[in-house]
C-alpha positions, 0 to 999 in steps of 0.5 A: 527673414528668420525670426531669430538669427543669433544662433544660426551661424554658430549652429551651422558651424557646430553641425559642420563640425559634428557632421565629420564625427562618424567618418573620422570615427569609422576611420579610427575604429578600422585602425584600432578598436571602438573602446580605444577610440572612445577612451582616447578621444575622451582623454584628449577632450577632457584634458583640453577642457581642464587646461582651459579651465585652469588657464582662465581660472574659471570659478567652480559652478554653483551646486545647483548647476552640477546635476545638469552638468552630470546629465550633460556629461552622461549624454554627450561626453560618455553616451554618444561617443561610446555608442557611435564608436560601437556602431561604426565598428559594423556600419558605414559612416553614410548609413550612420549619418542617415540614421542620425537624421532623426536626432533633430526631432528627438532633440526638439522633443527633449527640449520641449519637455525639459525646458518647457518650450512651446513650439507651434503645432505647425512647427511640430508638423514641419519637424516631423515631416523633416524627420520622416523625409530622413527616414524615407531616404534611409528606406529608399537607399536600402539602409533602413534595416535594424541591425546591432549597429542601428541599435547603438545609433538609436542609443546615441540619438537618445544620449545626444538629445538629452545632453543637447536639451539640458545643455541648451538650458544650462547655457542660458545660465552660465556661458556655453563654453563653460557648460561643455568644459565642466561636463568634460573636466570630471571625465579626465580621471575616468579616461586615465583609469580607462587606459589601464583598463584597456592595457593601453601602456605607452608601448602598446599605444606606440604600436597603434600609432606607429605600427611599422616601427619596432625600435622606439628610437629608430630614426624617421619614426614620424614618417611611419606614423598612422597619420589617418588615425592620429588626425582622426583622434585629434579631430574627434577629441578636440573638435567633435567632443569639445570645440563643436559644443562651444558653438552648439550650446551657444546656438541652443541658448540663443535660438531655443532648443526646438528651433536650433535643433532643426539645423541638425537636419543638415547633418546627415548630408554633411556627413555623406559629403564627408564620407564621400571625401574621406571614405570614397563613398558615392553620392547619388541623385536620390541624396541630392533630391532629399538634401534639397527637401530637407533644406527646405524644411529647415528653412521653414521650421526656423521661420515658424513662431514658438512661445518660449518660457525662457524668453526673458532670460535670453535677453540678458547677457551671459556672464563671462 
């Protein structure tokens, strides 16, 4: 029986949503360009966040909350999506999923440092062992060489780890859905300006999404749509960059950064499954063996005690 199960379900659902980020990013990048994917997903996510905040008439956060919000925005709104888009221009989604396997350890370290969480020494050993298993899997599968894409993935890991840790802390003070909404909302004008920087006029965007239609008024234009690109961008913007974080920051707030972060050890294998289904990549016996080992480390890490300086805060219900 887990010591704390409040964040388990939202955490697993969030990781399942995040796991398809790299496969869909790869699909979108192959259809257009890394920067176009980054800007268009940012536009969709930030527009959705602004609409939610306006419809629900959410009050502007206190001044003391804006510095964490900006850090979160830099990490998970700009840094991670940009670096993963650049990485997927040259790397396979499965390779990226394995490299991102060290994200749980990075998140736990940032959580312990920023939020003054104090996991037990045994917890750190289990977390380190799980991350080493992922790195060993990367080496055995032949994907451990450092390349330009790997450097982008490492930058994405740092960006996400900081954004997760700060976001998990802030989600104890304001509702988790408001954390990501306010992190995204200020990015809307930046996304709109970036469209002009990319020379993404309506005509050029039409050419990306409907490449086989010369006349914008042609009958049956929808049948010529680049469906995989459209769906990929919708998923990246509305699920990966917005919806998933509504669940993820809730899980971090309930279970603590260090413990909840270990659920991310499942993400590489969810990603591999997505890559197999969406991109036709195969999953071998080695992958299955390491999936079982890492699942075991996740279960063990969630059973281990930790001393959390914010325990009293977590007992209080969040403001709606």
